[in-house]
VEXLO-169988 format. One record per residue (C-alpha): residue number from 1; residue in one letter; x, z, y. Coordinates in pm, 1 decimal, always signed. Layout:
> resi, resn, px, pz, py
> NUM, A, X, Z, Y
...
This chain:
> resi, resn, px, pz, py
> 1, M, +4201.9, -7200.4, -4742.0
> 2, A, +4050.7, -7167.1, -4392.6
> 3, S, +3917.2, -7523.4, -4423.8
> 4, V, +3716.4, -7426.4, -4733.9
> 5, K, +3567.4, -7127.3, -4552.3
> 6, T, +3481.6, -7345.0, -4255.0
> 7, N, +3308.8, -7600.5, -4479.0
> 8, V, +3108.0, -7326.1, -4648.9
> 9, E, +3005.7, -7184.0, -4311.8
> 10, I, +2907.7, -7531.6, -4192.2
> 11, D, +2699.9, -7587.1, -4507.9
> 12, V, +2518.0, -7256.5, -4452.3
> 13, L, +2460.8, -7338.3, -4084.7
> 14, A, +2327.0, -7683.1, -4177.7
> 15, K, +2079.2, -7522.8, -4419.7
> 16, Q, +1969.9, -7276.1, -4152.2
> 17, L, +1927.6, -7547.6, -3889.1
> 18, W, +1726.8, -7757.4, -4135.9
> 19, A, +1500.9, -7456.7, -4196.2
> 20, L, +1459.0, -7411.8, -3820.8
> 21, G, +1394.2, -7782.2, -3762.4
> 22, D, +1031.7, -7774.2, -3875.5
> 23, P, +755.3, -7717.9, -3618.4
> 24, V, +550.6, -7501.6, -3856.2
> 25, R, +847.0, -7276.9, -3929.9
> 26, L, +916.1, -7243.4, -3558.0
> 27, Q, +552.2, -7137.3, -3509.7
> 28, I, +599.6, -6876.3, -3781.9
> 29, L, +911.5, -6742.2, -3612.8
> 30, R, +725.2, -6709.9, -3282.6
> 31, I, +474.8, -6468.6, -3435.5
> 32, L, +701.0, -6268.8, -3666.3
> 33, P, +813.8, -5925.9, -3551.5
> 34, T, +1179.0, -5831.9, -3533.1
> 35, E, +1146.8, -5508.5, -3726.1
> 36, P, +955.6, -5397.2, -4035.4
> 37, T, +691.3, -5157.2, -3910.4
> 38, C, +334.3, -5116.9, -4029.5
> 39, D, +209.1, -5137.3, -3669.4
> 40, N, +310.0, -5500.2, -3624.7
> 41, A, +334.5, -5604.8, -3990.8
> 42, C, +290.6, -5973.3, -4075.4
> 43, N, +191.9, -6058.1, -4430.5
> 44, V, +121.8, -6408.0, -4563.9
> 45, S, -250.8, -6383.4, -4493.5
> 46, T, -198.1, -6277.8, -4132.4
> 47, I, +59.2, -6549.8, -4070.8
> 48, A, -153.4, -6818.9, -4239.3
> 49, E, -455.3, -6724.5, -4031.7
> 50, R, -261.5, -6722.6, -3704.5
> 51, I, -103.4, -7065.9, -3758.3
> 52, G, -400.3, -7227.3, -3932.0
> 53, L, -237.7, -7304.8, -4267.9
> 54, S, -331.6, -7222.2, -4624.0
> 55, Q, -161.2, -6923.5, -4782.3
> 56, P, +32.9, -7141.4, -5033.6
> 57, A, +165.8, -7364.4, -4753.3
> 58, T, +258.0, -7059.1, -4546.8
> 59, S, +434.4, -6902.3, -4846.0
> 60, H, +633.5, -7222.5, -4890.4
> 61, H, +756.3, -7212.6, -4529.6
> 62, L, +834.4, -6840.4, -4551.7
> 63, R, +1039.1, -6901.1, -4867.3
> 64, I, +1247.7, -7166.6, -4690.0
> 65, L, +1314.5, -6934.4, -4394.8
> 66, R, +1397.3, -6647.0, -4630.7
> 67, Q, +1633.9, -6858.2, -4842.6
> 68, A, +1809.5, -6969.7, -4524.9
> 69, G, +1859.9, -6602.0, -4439.6
> 70, I, +1667.0, -6618.5, -4112.6
> 71, I, +1386.8, -6384.3, -4212.1
> 72, T, +1361.6, -6100.4, -4456.0
> 73, N, +1077.9, -5933.5, -4636.7
> 74, E, +986.7, -5605.7, -4801.1
> 75, K, +694.7, -5454.7, -4986.6
> 76, K, +556.3, -5210.7, -4732.0
> 77, C, +220.2, -5096.4, -4602.1
> 78, R, +56.4, -5218.5, -4927.6
> 79, D, +171.0, -5576.4, -4857.1
> 80, M, +478.4, -5793.1, -4858.1
> 81, I, +568.0, -5809.6, -4489.7
> 82, Y, +806.4, -6045.2, -4312.7
> 83, W, +1021.9, -6016.1, -4002.5
> 84, I, +1307.5, -6196.3, -3829.1
> 85, D, +1657.5, -6086.9, -3922.1
> 86, L, +1803.8, -6051.1, -3572.7
> 87, E, +2164.0, -6036.6, -3695.9
> 88, A, +2120.7, -6361.2, -3886.5
> 89, A, +1951.9, -6526.8, -3588.1
> 90, A, +2236.3, -6418.0, -3360.0
> 91, L, +2491.8, -6555.2, -3606.8
> 92, V, +2313.9, -6893.4, -3616.6
> 93, R, +2322.8, -6905.4, -3234.6
> 94, T, +2691.4, -6813.8, -3227.3
> 95, Q, +2793.0, -7059.9, -3496.6
> 96, L, +2595.4, -7343.0, -3338.1
> 97, G, +2763.7, -7265.4, -3006.5
> 98, E, +3104.1, -7286.5, -3174.2
> 99, V, +3018.8, -7623.2, -3328.7
> 100, L, +2896.8, -7760.7, -2996.6
> 101, S, +3185.0, -7633.7, -2785.9
């Protein structure tokens, strides 16, 4: 049974690494905050403007990061805002380290 769990974890990690393997998504992660506050809120418009993409293209990249569990979002401050899920990011780092060791 442990082998099944390991394969599932590896599949999830592979999806997360694929999501992280795009230069645009890495740019997005560099500007996203690590907590959901109105002071440093990042909505799609703000992110699109800062990275020079259209809002639909930015939304596409945000959806991939969200589905991979790397970022999260919430309706707040009159907008849907996005931020990095630090626990998920730490887990990706840990799991990748285990694979590489």
